[in-house]
PQR file of N, CA, C, O and H, with PARSE charges and radii, in Angstrom:
ATOM      1  N   UNK A   1     -22.548 -53.243 -76.345 -0.4000 1.5000
ATOM      2  CA  UNK A   1     -23.378 -54.347 -75.839 -0.0000 2.0000
ATOM      3  C   UNK A   1     -24.686 -54.306 -76.626  0.5500 1.7000
ATOM      4  O   UNK A   1     -25.333 -53.263 -76.721 -0.5500 1.4000
ATOM      5  N   UNK A   2     -25.066 -55.454 -77.188 -0.4000 1.5000
ATOM      6  CA  UNK A   2     -26.266 -55.568 -77.972 -0.0000 2.0000
ATOM      7  C   UNK A   2     -27.214 -56.558 -77.270  0.5500 1.7000
ATOM      8  O   UNK A   2     -26.851 -57.699 -76.983 -0.5500 1.4000
ATOM      9  H   UNK A   2     -24.541 -56.301 -77.111  0.4000 1.0000
ATOM     10  N   UNK A   3     -28.430 -56.082 -77.007 -0.4000 1.5000
ATOM     11  CA  UNK A   3     -29.450 -56.912 -76.363 -0.0000 2.0000
ATOM     12  C   UNK A   3     -30.668 -57.000 -77.229  0.5500 1.7000
ATOM     13  O   UNK A   3     -30.976 -56.077 -77.984 -0.5500 1.4000
ATOM     14  H   UNK A   3     -28.725 -55.155 -77.240  0.4000 1.0000
ATOM     15  N   UNK A   4     -31.376 -58.124 -77.122 -0.4000 1.5000
ATOM     16  CA  UNK A   4     -32.589 -58.303 -77.862 -0.0000 2.0000
ATOM     17  C   UNK A   4     -33.674 -58.752 -76.861  0.5500 1.7000
ATOM     18  O   UNK A   4     -33.454 -59.640 -76.038 -0.5500 1.4000
ATOM     19  H   UNK A   4     -31.125 -58.873 -76.508  0.4000 1.0000
ATOM     20  N   UNK A   5     -34.852 -58.108 -76.962 -0.4000 1.5000
ATOM     21  CA  UNK A   5     -35.976 -58.447 -76.004 -0.0000 2.0000
ATOM     22  C   UNK A   5     -37.202 -58.632 -76.793  0.5500 1.7000
ATOM     23  O   UNK A   5     -37.417 -57.900 -77.759 -0.5500 1.4000
ATOM     24  H   UNK A   5     -35.031 -57.386 -77.631  0.4000 1.0000
ATOM     25  N   UNK A   6     -38.029 -59.572 -76.445 -0.4000 1.5000
ATOM     26  CA  UNK A   6     -39.294 -59.805 -77.005 -0.0000 2.0000
ATOM     27  C   UNK A   6     -40.345 -59.458 -76.006  0.5500 1.7000
ATOM     28  O   UNK A   6     -40.280 -59.969 -74.888 -0.5500 1.4000
ATOM     29  H   UNK A   6     -37.854 -60.167 -75.661  0.4000 1.0000
ATOM     30  N   UNK A   7     -41.350 -58.597 -76.324 -0.4000 1.5000
ATOM     31  CA  UNK A   7     -42.418 -58.280 -75.453 -0.0000 2.0000
ATOM     32  C   UNK A   7     -43.654 -58.816 -76.016  0.5500 1.7000
ATOM     33  O   UNK A   7     -44.014 -58.526 -77.157 -0.5500 1.4000
ATOM     34  H   UNK A   7     -41.402 -58.182 -77.232  0.4000 1.0000
ATOM     35  N   UNK A   8     -44.354 -59.638 -75.196 -0.4000 1.5000
ATOM     36  CA  UNK A   8     -45.619 -60.248 -75.608 -0.0000 2.0000
ATOM     37  C   UNK A   8     -46.738 -59.400 -75.051  0.5500 1.7000
ATOM     38  O   UNK A   8     -46.883 -59.265 -73.836 -0.5500 1.4000
ATOM     39  H   UNK A   8     -44.062 -59.873 -74.269  0.4000 1.0000
ATOM     40  N   UNK A   9     -47.555 -58.811 -75.971 -0.4000 1.5000
ATOM     41  CA  UNK A   9     -48.720 -57.987 -75.585 -0.0000 2.0000
ATOM     42  C   UNK A   9     -48.309 -56.509 -75.542  0.5500 1.7000
ATOM     43  O   UNK A   9     -47.300 -56.121 -74.953 -0.5500 1.4000
ATOM     44  H   UNK A   9     -47.437 -58.920 -76.958  0.4000 1.0000
ATOM     45  N   UNK A  10     -49.130 -55.736 -76.185 -0.4000 1.5000
ATOM     46  CA  UNK A  10     -48.837 -54.238 -76.252 -0.0000 2.0000
ATOM     47  C   UNK A  10     -49.895 -53.436 -75.482  0.5500 1.7000
ATOM     48  O   UNK A  10     -50.352 -52.384 -75.930 -0.5500 1.4000
ATOM     49  H   UNK A  10     -49.949 -56.051 -76.663  0.4000 1.0000
ATOM     50  N   UNK A  11     -50.249 -53.942 -74.364 -0.4000 1.5000
ATOM     51  CA  UNK A  11     -51.120 -53.167 -73.458 -0.0000 2.0000
ATOM     52  C   UNK A  11     -50.299 -52.087 -72.819  0.5500 1.7000
ATOM     53  O   UNK A  11     -49.175 -51.817 -73.242 -0.5500 1.4000
ATOM     54  H   UNK A  11     -49.877 -54.796 -74.000  0.4000 1.0000
ATOM     55  N   UNK A  12     -50.850 -51.467 -71.803 -0.4000 1.5000
ATOM     56  CA  UNK A  12     -50.132 -50.368 -71.136 -0.0000 2.0000
ATOM     57  C   UNK A  12     -48.761 -50.752 -70.608  0.5500 1.7000
ATOM     58  O   UNK A  12     -47.805 -49.992 -70.763 -0.5500 1.4000
ATOM     59  H   UNK A  12     -51.763 -51.687 -71.459  0.4000 1.0000
ATOM     60  N   UNK A  13     -48.649 -51.931 -69.980 -0.4000 1.5000
ATOM     61  CA  UNK A  13     -47.366 -52.399 -69.474 -0.0000 2.0000
ATOM     62  C   UNK A  13     -46.388 -52.681 -70.602  0.5500 1.7000
ATOM     63  O   UNK A  13     -45.223 -52.300 -70.488 -0.5500 1.4000
ATOM     64  H   UNK A  13     -49.426 -52.548 -69.854  0.4000 1.0000
ATOM     65  N   UNK A  14     -46.797 -53.323 -71.676 -0.4000 1.5000
ATOM     66  CA  UNK A  14     -45.951 -53.660 -72.843 -0.0000 2.0000
ATOM     67  C   UNK A  14     -45.422 -52.366 -73.486  0.5500 1.7000
ATOM     68  O   UNK A  14     -44.238 -52.262 -73.807 -0.5500 1.4000
ATOM     69  H   UNK A  14     -47.744 -53.633 -71.768  0.4000 1.0000
ATOM     70  N   UNK A  15     -46.303 -51.402 -73.665 -0.4000 1.5000
ATOM     71  CA  UNK A  15     -45.855 -50.153 -74.242 -0.0000 2.0000
ATOM     72  C   UNK A  15     -44.933 -49.345 -73.320  0.5500 1.7000
ATOM     73  O   UNK A  15     -43.998 -48.714 -73.813 -0.5500 1.4000
ATOM     74  H   UNK A  15     -47.264 -51.486 -73.405  0.4000 1.0000
ATOM     75  N   UNK A  16     -45.156 -49.342 -72.043 -0.4000 1.5000
ATOM     76  CA  UNK A  16     -44.221 -48.668 -71.159 -0.0000 2.0000
ATOM     77  C   UNK A  16     -42.872 -49.351 -71.146  0.5500 1.7000
ATOM     78  O   UNK A  16     -41.855 -48.658 -71.123 -0.5500 1.4000
ATOM     79  H   UNK A  16     -45.915 -49.855 -71.643  0.4000 1.0000
ATOM     80  N   UNK A  17     -42.805 -50.658 -71.158 -0.4000 1.5000
ATOM     81  CA  UNK A  17     -41.565 -51.418 -71.191 -0.0000 2.0000
ATOM     82  C   UNK A  17     -40.846 -51.120 -72.505  0.5500 1.7000
ATOM     83  O   UNK A  17     -39.632 -50.915 -72.534 -0.5500 1.4000
ATOM     84  H   UNK A  17     -43.632 -51.221 -71.176  0.4000 1.0000
ATOM     85  N   UNK A  18     -41.599 -51.100 -73.563 -0.4000 1.5000
ATOM     86  CA  UNK A  18     -40.999 -50.787 -74.889 -0.0000 2.0000
ATOM     87  C   UNK A  18     -40.311 -49.370 -74.903  0.5500 1.7000
ATOM     88  O   UNK A  18     -39.197 -49.207 -75.401 -0.5500 1.4000
ATOM     89  H   UNK A  18     -42.585 -51.267 -73.540  0.4000 1.0000
ATOM     90  N   UNK A  19     -41.006 -48.405 -74.354 -0.4000 1.5000
ATOM     91  CA  UNK A  19     -40.440 -47.102 -74.255 -0.0000 2.0000
ATOM     92  C   UNK A  19     -39.186 -46.997 -73.431  0.5500 1.7000
ATOM     93  O   UNK A  19     -38.225 -46.319 -73.795 -0.5500 1.4000
ATOM     94  H   UNK A  19     -41.911 -48.537 -73.950  0.4000 1.0000
ATOM     95  N   UNK A  20     -39.219 -47.706 -72.280 -0.4000 1.5000
ATOM     96  CA  UNK A  20     -38.057 -47.721 -71.412 -0.0000 2.0000
ATOM     97  C   UNK A  20     -36.878 -48.409 -72.040  0.5500 1.7000
ATOM     98  O   UNK A  20     -35.745 -47.950 -71.897 -0.5500 1.4000
ATOM     99  H   UNK A  20     -39.999 -48.258 -71.985  0.4000 1.0000
ATOM    100  N   UNK A  21     -37.112 -49.486 -72.725 -0.4000 1.5000
ATOM    101  CA  UNK A  21     -36.009 -50.152 -73.446 -0.0000 2.0000
ATOM    102  C   UNK A  21     -35.488 -49.332 -74.607  0.5500 1.7000
ATOM    103  O   UNK A  21     -34.296 -49.366 -74.913 -0.5500 1.4000
ATOM    104  H   UNK A  21     -38.032 -49.859 -72.841  0.4000 1.0000
ATOM    105  N   UNK A  22     -36.382 -48.590 -75.257 -0.4000 1.5000
ATOM    106  CA  UNK A  22     -35.937 -47.757 -76.342 -0.0000 2.0000
ATOM    107  C   UNK A  22     -35.052 -46.654 -75.769  0.5500 1.7000
ATOM    108  O   UNK A  22     -34.023 -46.364 -76.379 -0.5500 1.4000
ATOM    109  H   UNK A  22     -37.350 -48.562 -75.008  0.4000 1.0000
ATOM    110  N   UNK A  23     -35.366 -46.034 -74.675 -0.4000 1.5000
ATOM    111  CA  UNK A  23     -34.561 -44.991 -74.117 -0.0000 2.0000
ATOM    112  C   UNK A  23     -33.171 -45.525 -73.654  0.5500 1.7000
ATOM    113  O   UNK A  23     -32.177 -44.799 -73.663 -0.5500 1.4000
ATOM    114  H   UNK A  23     -36.203 -46.269 -74.180  0.4000 1.0000
ATOM    115  N   UNK A  24     -33.146 -46.787 -73.259 -0.4000 1.5000
ATOM    116  CA  UNK A  24     -31.889 -47.473 -72.865 -0.0000 2.0000
ATOM    117  C   UNK A  24     -31.113 -47.910 -74.025  0.5500 1.7000
ATOM    118  O   UNK A  24     -29.965 -48.319 -73.854 -0.5500 1.4000
ATOM    119  H   UNK A  24     -33.953 -47.376 -73.252  0.4000 1.0000
ATOM    120  N   UNK A  25     -31.672 -47.858 -75.271 -0.4000 1.5000
ATOM    121  CA  UNK A  25     -30.948 -48.272 -76.479 -0.0000 2.0000
ATOM    122  C   UNK A  25     -30.942 -49.841 -76.683  0.5500 1.7000
ATOM    123  O   UNK A  25     -30.063 -50.402 -77.337 -0.5500 1.4000
ATOM    124  H   UNK A  25     -32.604 -47.525 -75.411  0.4000 1.0000
ATOM    125  N   UNK A  26     -31.940 -50.476 -76.104 -0.4000 1.5000
ATOM    126  CA  UNK A  26     -31.979 -51.911 -76.189 -0.0000 2.0000
ATOM    127  C   UNK A  26     -32.956 -52.317 -77.281  0.5500 1.7000
ATOM    128  O   UNK A  26     -34.096 -51.855 -77.319 -0.5500 1.4000
ATOM    129  H   UNK A  26     -32.655 -50.020 -75.573  0.4000 1.0000
ATOM    130  N   UNK A  27     -32.486 -53.197 -78.175 -0.4000 1.5000
ATOM    131  CA  UNK A  27     -33.324 -53.601 -79.273 -0.0000 2.0000
ATOM    132  C   UNK A  27     -34.437 -54.521 -78.777  0.5500 1.7000
ATOM    133  O   UNK A  27     -34.213 -55.430 -77.977 -0.5500 1.4000
ATOM    134  H   UNK A  27     -31.560 -53.573 -78.144  0.4000 1.0000
ATOM    135  N   UNK A  28     -35.661 -54.250 -79.286 -0.4000 1.5000
ATOM    136  CA  UNK A  28     -36.837 -55.039 -78.835 -0.0000 2.0000
ATOM    137  C   UNK A  28     -37.782 -55.189 -80.002  0.5500 1.7000
ATOM    138  O   UNK A  28     -37.683 -54.514 -81.027 -0.5500 1.4000
ATOM    139  H   UNK A  28     -35.843 -53.512 -79.935  0.4000 1.0000
ATOM    140  N   UNK A  29     -38.783 -56.186 -79.778 -0.4000 1.5000
ATOM    141  CA  UNK A  29     -39.864 -56.371 -80.697 -0.0000 2.0000
ATOM    142  C   UNK A  29     -41.098 -56.633 -79.849  0.5500 1.7000
ATOM    143  O   UNK A  29     -41.053 -57.361 -78.857 -0.5500 1.4000
ATOM    144  H   UNK A  29     -38.864 -56.734 -78.946  0.4000 1.0000
ATOM    145  N   UNK A  30     -42.209 -56.015 -80.267 -0.4000 1.5000
ATOM    146  CA  UNK A  30     -43.468 -56.161 -79.557 -0.0000 2.0000
ATOM    147  C   UNK A  30     -44.419 -57.018 -80.376  0.5500 1.7000
ATOM    148  O   UNK A  30     -44.680 -56.710 -81.539 -0.5500 1.4000
ATOM    149  H   UNK A  30     -42.245 -55.424 -81.073  0.4000 1.0000
ATOM    150  N   UNK A  31     -44.937 -58.081 -79.792 -0.4000 1.5000
ATOM    151  CA  UNK A  31     -45.834 -58.946 -80.485 -0.0000 2.0000
ATOM    152  C   UNK A  31     -47.238 -58.847 -79.876  0.5500 1.7000
ATOM    153  O   UNK A  31     -47.403 -58.914 -78.658 -0.5500 1.4000
ATOM    154  H   UNK A  31     -44.724 -58.330 -78.847  0.4000 1.0000
ATOM    155  N   UNK A  32     -48.250 -58.686 -80.749 -0.4000 1.5000
ATOM    156  CA  UNK A  32     -49.588 -58.588 -80.329 -0.0000 2.0000
ATOM    157  C   UNK A  32     -50.465 -59.308 -81.321  0.5500 1.7000
ATOM    158  O   UNK A  32     -50.211 -59.209 -82.522 -0.5500 1.4000
ATOM    159  H   UNK A  32     -48.116 -58.632 -81.739  0.4000 1.0000
ATOM    160  N   UNK A  33     -51.503 -60.041 -80.884 -0.4000 1.5000
ATOM    161  CA  UNK A  33     -52.278 -60.805 -81.765 -0.0000 2.0000
ATOM    162  C   UNK A  33     -53.429 -59.966 -82.408  0.5500 1.7000
ATOM    163  O   UNK A  33     -53.951 -60.348 -83.456 -0.5500 1.4000
ATOM    164  H   UNK A  33     -51.710 -60.121 -79.909  0.4000 1.0000
ATOM    165  N   UNK A  34     -53.817 -58.835 -81.782 -0.4000 1.5000
ATOM    166  CA  UNK A  34     -54.887 -58.020 -82.356 -0.0000 2.0000
ATOM    167  C   UNK A  34     -54.234 -56.920 -83.236  0.5500 1.7000
ATOM    168  O   UNK A  34     -53.024 -56.702 -83.187 -0.5500 1.4000
ATOM    169  H   UNK A  34     -53.393 -58.526 -80.931  0.4000 1.0000
ATOM    170  N   UNK A  35     -55.041 -56.269 -84.002 -0.4000 1.5000
ATOM    171  CA  UNK A  35     -54.612 -55.235 -84.930 -0.0000 2.0000
ATOM    172  C   UNK A  35     -54.246 -53.946 -84.229  0.5500 1.7000
ATOM    173  O   UNK A  35     -54.746 -53.672 -83.139 -0.5500 1.4000
ATOM    174  H   UNK A  35     -56.025 -56.445 -84.041  0.4000 1.0000
ATOM    175  N   UNK A  36     -53.398 -53.166 -84.822 -0.4000 1.5000
ATOM    176  CA  UNK A  36     -52.962 -51.898 -84.135 -0.0000 2.0000
ATOM    177  C   UNK A  36     -54.135 -50.957 -83.900  0.5500 1.7000
ATOM    178  O   UNK A  36     -54.210 -50.404 -82.803 -0.5500 1.4000
ATOM    179  H   UNK A  36     -52.991 -53.389 -85.708  0.4000 1.0000
ATOM    180  N   UNK A  37     -55.067 -50.723 -84.842 -0.4000 1.5000
ATOM    181  CA  UNK A  37     -56.169 -49.787 -84.623 -0.0000 2.0000
ATOM    182  C   UNK A  37     -57.011 -50.250 -83.433  0.5500 1.7000
ATOM    183  O   UNK A  37     -57.473 -49.407 -82.663 -0.5500 1.4000
ATOM    184  H   UNK A  37     -55.006 -51.173 -85.733  0.4000 1.0000
ATOM    185  N   UNK A  38     -57.225 -51.541 -83.255 -0.4000 1.5000
ATOM    186  CA  UNK A  38     -58.044 -52.096 -82.138 -0.0000 2.0000
ATOM    187  C   UNK A  38     -57.328 -51.791 -80.803  0.5500 1.7000
ATOM    188  O   UNK A  38     -57.974 -51.446 -79.813 -0.5500 1.4000
ATOM    189  H   UNK A  38     -56.850 -52.226 -83.880  0.4000 1.0000
ATOM    190  N   UNK A  39     -56.047 -51.917 -80.791 -0.4000 1.5000
ATOM    191  CA  UNK A  39     -55.296 -51.676 -79.507 -0.0000 2.0000
ATOM    192  C   UNK A  39     -55.325 -50.199 -79.170  0.5500 1.7000
ATOM    193  O   UNK A  39     -55.486 -49.817 -78.011 -0.5500 1.4000
ATOM    194  H   UNK A  39     -55.522 -52.197 -81.595  0.4000 1.0000
ATOM    195  N   UNK A  40     -55.169 -49.377 -80.184 -0.4000 1.5000
ATOM    196  CA  UNK A  40     -55.103 -47.918 -79.928 -0.0000 2.0000
ATOM    197  C   UNK A  40     -56.518 -47.444 -79.556  0.5500 1.7000
ATOM    198  O   UNK A  40     -56.723 -46.259 -79.297 -0.5500 1.4000
ATOM    199  H   UNK A  40     -55.038 -49.686 -81.125  0.4000 1.0000
TER
END
């Protein structure tokens, strides 16, 4: 089974969801309008 998920925003909730999907083997993409260093 192949799934694709788009996550809008990489705040705490987006990052947690991304990790949970990764552990479940579900393909995903995280979209954020700010730069990575600013988010971190």
